[in-house]
BARO-888072 format. One record per residue: x, y, z of N, C-alpha, C in turn. Coordinates in Angstrom, 1 decimal. Layout:
<nodes>
+--------+--------+--------+--------+--------+--------+--------+--------+--------+
!    nc1 !    nc2 !    nc3 !   cac1 !   cac2 !   cac3 !    cc1 !    cc2 !    cc3 !
+--------+--------+--------+--------+--------+--------+--------+--------+--------+
!      X !      Y !      Z !      X !      Y !      Z !      X !      Y !      Z !
...
+--------+--------+--------+--------+--------+--------+--------+--------+--------+
</nodes>
This chain:
<nodes>
+--------+--------+--------+--------+--------+--------+--------+--------+--------+
!    nc1 !    nc2 !    nc3 !   cac1 !   cac2 !   cac3 !    cc1 !    cc2 !    cc3 !
+--------+--------+--------+--------+--------+--------+--------+--------+--------+
!    0.8 !   -1.2 !    0.0 !    0.0 !    0.0 !    0.0 !    0.9 !    1.3 !    0.0 !
!    0.5 !    2.2 !   -0.8 !    1.2 !    3.5 !   -0.8 !    0.8 !    4.4 !    0.4 !
!    1.7 !    5.3 !    0.7 !    1.4 !    6.3 !    1.8 !    0.3 !    7.2 !    1.4 !
!   -0.2 !    7.9 !    2.4 !   -1.3 !    8.9 !    2.2 !   -0.8 !   10.0 !    1.3 !
!   -1.7 !   10.4 !    0.4 !   -1.4 !   11.6 !   -0.5 !   -1.6 !   12.9 !    0.2 !
!   -2.2 !   12.9 !    1.4 !   -2.5 !   14.1 !    2.1 !   -1.2 !   14.6 !    2.8 !
!   -0.3 !   13.8 !    3.0 !    1.0 !   14.2 !    3.7 !    2.2 !   13.9 !    2.8 !
!    2.8 !   15.0 !    2.3 !    4.0 !   14.9 !    1.5 !    3.7 !   14.3 !    0.1 !
!    4.8 !   14.0 !   -0.5 !    4.7 !   13.5 !   -1.9 !    4.3 !   12.0 !   -1.9 !
!    3.4 !   11.6 !   -2.8 !    3.0 !   10.2 !   -2.8 !    4.1 !    9.3 !   -3.1 !
!    4.2 !    8.1 !   -2.6 !    5.3 !    7.2 !   -2.8 !    5.1 !    6.6 !   -4.2 !
!    6.2 !    6.2 !   -4.8 !    6.2 !    5.4 !   -6.0 !    6.1 !    3.9 !   -5.7 !
!    5.6 !    3.2 !   -6.6 !    5.5 !    1.7 !   -6.4 !    6.9 !    1.1 !   -6.1 !
!    6.9 !    0.0 !   -5.4 !    8.2 !   -0.6 !   -5.0 !    8.9 !   -1.1 !   -6.3 !
!    8.1 !   -1.7 !   -7.2 !    8.8 !   -2.2 !   -8.5 !    9.5 !   -1.0 !   -9.2 !
!    8.9 !    0.1 !   -9.2 !    9.5 !    1.3 !   -9.9 !   10.8 !    1.7 !   -9.2 !
!   10.8 !    1.7 !   -7.9 !   12.0 !    2.2 !   -7.2 !   13.1 !    1.1 !   -7.3 !
!   12.8 !   -0.2 !   -7.2 !   13.8 !   -1.2 !   -7.3 !   14.4 !   -1.3 !   -8.7 !
!   13.5 !   -1.3 !   -9.7 !   14.1 !   -1.4 !  -11.0 !   14.9 !   -0.2 !  -11.5 !
!   14.5 !    1.0 !  -11.0 !   15.3 !    2.2 !  -11.3 !   16.7 !    2.1 !  -10.6 !
!   16.7 !    1.5 !   -9.4 !   18.0 !    1.3 !   -8.7 !   18.9 !    0.2 !   -9.5 !
!   18.2 !   -0.8 !  -10.0 !   18.9 !   -1.8 !  -10.8 !   19.5 !   -1.2 !  -12.1 !
!   18.7 !   -0.4 !  -12.8 !   19.2 !    0.3 !  -14.0 !   20.4 !    1.2 !  -13.6 !
!   20.3 !    2.0 !  -12.5 !   21.3 !    2.9 !  -12.1 !   22.6 !    2.1 !  -11.8 !
!   22.6 !    1.0 !  -11.2 !   23.7 !    0.2 !  -10.9 !   24.4 !   -0.4 !  -12.1 !
!   23.5 !   -0.9 !  -13.0 !   24.0 !   -1.6 !  -14.2 !   24.6 !   -0.6 !  -15.1 !
!   24.1 !    0.6 !  -15.3 !   24.7 !    1.6 !  -16.2 !   25.8 !    2.3 !  -15.5 !
!   25.8 !    2.3 !  -14.2 !   26.9 !    3.1 !  -13.5 !   26.7 !    4.6 !  -13.6 !
!   25.5 !    5.0 !  -13.6 !   25.2 !    6.5 !  -13.8 !   24.7 !    7.1 !  -12.5 !
!   24.7 !    8.5 !  -12.6 !   24.1 !    9.2 !  -11.4 !   22.6 !    9.1 !  -11.4 !
!   22.0 !    9.6 !  -10.4 !   20.6 !    9.6 !  -10.3 !   19.9 !   10.4 !  -11.5 !
!   20.5 !   11.6 !  -11.7 !   20.0 !   12.4 !  -12.8 !   20.1 !   11.8 !  -14.2 !
!   21.3 !   11.2 !  -14.5 !   21.4 !   10.5 !  -15.8 !   20.5 !    9.2 !  -15.9 !
!   20.3 !    8.6 !  -14.8 !   19.4 !    7.4 !  -14.8 !   18.0 !    7.8 !  -15.1 !
!   17.5 !    8.9 !  -14.5 !   16.2 !    9.4 !  -14.8 !   16.1 !    9.8 !  -16.3 !
!   17.1 !   10.5 !  -16.8 !   17.2 !   10.9 !  -18.2 !   17.1 !    9.6 !  -19.1 !
!   17.9 !    8.6 !  -18.8 !   17.9 !    7.4 !  -19.6 !   16.5 !    6.7 !  -19.6 !
!   15.9 !    6.7 !  -18.5 !   14.5 !    6.1 !  -18.4 !   13.5 !    6.9 !  -19.2 !
!   13.7 !    8.2 !  -19.1 !   12.7 !    9.1 !  -19.9 !   12.9 !    8.9 !  -21.4 !
!   14.1 !    8.6 !  -21.9 !   14.3 !    8.5 !  -23.3 !   14.2 !    7.1 !  -23.9 !
!   14.1 !    6.1 !  -23.0 !   14.1 !    4.7 !  -23.5 !   12.8 !    4.0 !  -23.2 !
!   12.0 !    3.6 !  -24.2 !   10.7 !    3.0 !  -23.9 !   10.9 !    1.6 !  -23.3 !
!   12.0 !    0.9 !  -23.6 !   12.3 !   -0.4 !  -22.9 !   12.5 !   -0.3 !  -21.5 !
!   13.2 !    0.8 !  -21.0 !   13.4 !    1.0 !  -19.6 !   12.2 !    1.4 !  -18.9 !
!   11.3 !    2.2 !  -19.6 !   10.0 !    2.6 !  -19.0 !    9.2 !    1.3 !  -18.8 !
!    9.2 !    0.4 !  -19.8 !    8.4 !   -0.8 !  -19.6 !    9.0 !   -1.6 !  -18.4 !
!   10.3 !   -1.7 !  -18.3 !   11.0 !   -2.4 !  -17.3 !   10.6 !   -1.9 !  -15.9 !
!   10.5 !   -0.6 !  -15.7 !   10.1 !   -0.1 !  -14.4 !    8.7 !   -0.2 !  -14.1 !
!    7.8 !   -0.6 !  -15.1 !    6.4 !   -0.9 !  -14.8 !    5.4 !    0.1 !  -15.4 !
!    5.9 !    0.9 !  -16.3 !    4.9 !    1.8 !  -17.0 !    4.3 !    1.1 !  -18.1 !
!    3.0 !    1.4 !  -18.3 !    2.2 !    0.7 !  -19.4 !    2.4 !    1.3 !  -20.7 !
!    2.8 !    2.5 !  -20.8 !    3.0 !    3.1 !  -22.1 !    4.1 !    4.2 !  -22.1 !
!    4.7 !    4.5 !  -23.3 !    5.8 !    5.4 !  -23.4 !    5.3 !    6.8 !  -23.1 !
!    6.2 !    7.6 !  -22.4 !    5.9 !    9.0 !  -22.1 !    7.2 !    9.8 !  -22.2 !
!    7.1 !   11.0 !  -22.7 !    8.3 !   11.9 !  -22.8 !    8.5 !   12.6 !  -21.5 !
!    7.6 !   12.5 !  -20.5 !    7.8 !   13.1 !  -19.2 !    8.6 !   12.2 !  -18.3 !
!    9.3 !   12.8 !  -17.4 !   10.1 !   12.0 !  -16.4 !    9.1 !   11.4 !  -15.4 !
!    9.2 !   10.1 !  -15.2 !    8.3 !    9.5 !  -14.2 !    8.8 !    9.4 !  -12.8 !
!   10.1 !    9.8 !  -12.7 !   10.8 !    9.8 !  -11.4 !   11.5 !   11.1 !  -11.2 !
!   11.8 !   11.5 !  -10.0 !   12.6 !   12.6 !   -9.6 !   14.0 !   12.1 !   -9.2 !
!   15.1 !   12.8 !   -9.7 !   16.4 !   12.4 !   -9.3 !   16.6 !   12.6 !   -7.8 !
+--------+--------+--------+--------+--------+--------+--------+--------+--------+
</nodes>
């Protein structure tokens, strides 16, 4: 279950956080570069659990 949206920023799903960390470690990039890579690559977006491609960043560095 995700945290309450009434207090602070809503939490991201566990799968999204874990797979973003896996991508970051495999590529050896910074948080900012990892978010940019995910934003530009539909395969990485699918890997983190998004159902369709988006040009918008789905994560914050």
